[in-house]
C-alpha positions in Angstrom: -9.3 5.6 32.5 -7.1 8.5 31.6 -4.0 7.1 33.2 -3.2 4.9 30.1 -3.9 7.7 27.7 -1.8 10.1 29.8 1.1 7.6 29.9 0.9 7.2 26.2 1.0 11.0 25.6 3.8 11.4 28.2 5.9 8.7 26.4 5.4 10.4 23.0 6.3 13.8 24.5 9.4 12.4 26.2 10.5 10.9 22.8 10.0 14.3 21.2 12.0 16.1 23.9 14.8 13.6 23.4 14.7 14.1 19.6 14.9 17.9 20.0 17.7 17.6 22.5 19.8 15.5 20.1 19.0 17.8 17.2 20.3 20.8 19.2 23.4 18.8 20.2 23.9 18.1 16.4 24.4 14.5 17.2 24.6 11.8 14.5 21.8 9.8 16.1 19.3 12.6 15.5 18.2 11.5 12.0 17.4 7.9 13.3 15.6 9.3 16.3 13.5 11.6 14.0 12.6 8.5 11.9 11.5 6.7 15.1 9.5 9.7 16.1 7.8 9.7 12.7 6.8 6.0 13.2 5.7 6.6 16.9 3.2 9.3 16.1 0.8 7.2 14.0 1.3 4.2 16.3 0.4 6.4 19.3 -2.7 7.7 17.4 -3.9 4.2 16.7 -3.2 3.0 20.3 -5.0 6.1 21.6 -8.0 5.5 19.5 -8.1 1.8 20.4 -7.8 2.7 24.1 -10.5 5.3 24.1 -12.8 3.1 22.1 -12.3 0.2 24.5 -12.6 2.2 27.7 -15.6 4.3 26.6 -17.3 1.5 24.6 -17.5 3.7 21.5 -17.0 2.2 18.1 -13.8 3.1 16.3 -15.8 4.4 13.4 -17.3 7.0 15.6 -13.9 8.2 16.7 -12.4 8.3 13.2 -14.0 11.4 11.9 -12.8 13.6 9.1 -11.7 16.2 11.7 -9.3 13.6 13.2 -8.2 11.7 10.2 -7.4 14.5 7.7 -5.0 16.5 9.9 -3.3 13.3 11.1 -2.7 12.0 7.6 -1.5 15.4 6.5 0.9 15.6 9.5 2.2 12.1 8.8 2.8 12.9 5.1 4.6 16.2 5.9 6.8 14.6 8.5 7.5 11.8 6.1 8.9 14.4 3.7 11.2 15.7 6.4 12.3 12.1 7.1 13.1 11.8 3.4 15.0 15.1 3.5 17.0 14.0 6.5 18.0 10.7 4.8 19.1 12.3 1.5 20.4 15.8 2.3 24.1 16.4 2.1 23.7 19.3 4.5 22.2 17.0 7.1 24.9 14.5 6.5 27.6 17.1 7.0 25.9 18.5 10.1 24.8 15.3 11.9 26.3 12.2 10.4 29.9 12.9 9.7 30.7 14.4 13.1 32.1 11.9 15.5 31.5 12.9 19.2 32.7 11.3 22.4 30.2 10.2 25.0 31.2 13.1 27.3 30.5 15.6 24.4 27.1 14.1 23.8 26.0 14.4 27.5 27.6 17.8 28.2 
């Protein structure tokens, strides 16, 4: 039962580690990866709720309580603001986008 949920959480954690790694490398792919992470978080939440609902036989409405929904929506909105900042900021563009790196520099 918990293997599917654990695999989903592991995949999300692996994506977050990759995003952080590219951020510290100041690689130009970082803003795109951050956007994909932003999309992956609510997708993972929906999949997790559907998985738990199916396995435990509990209605989705019982799982979607205010204690779950409110912090999740807040986190998605705040992260969305960071995605917007990453897409519009000159500072981010100068740090991540305009730098051209070779493959050996990326993986060193």
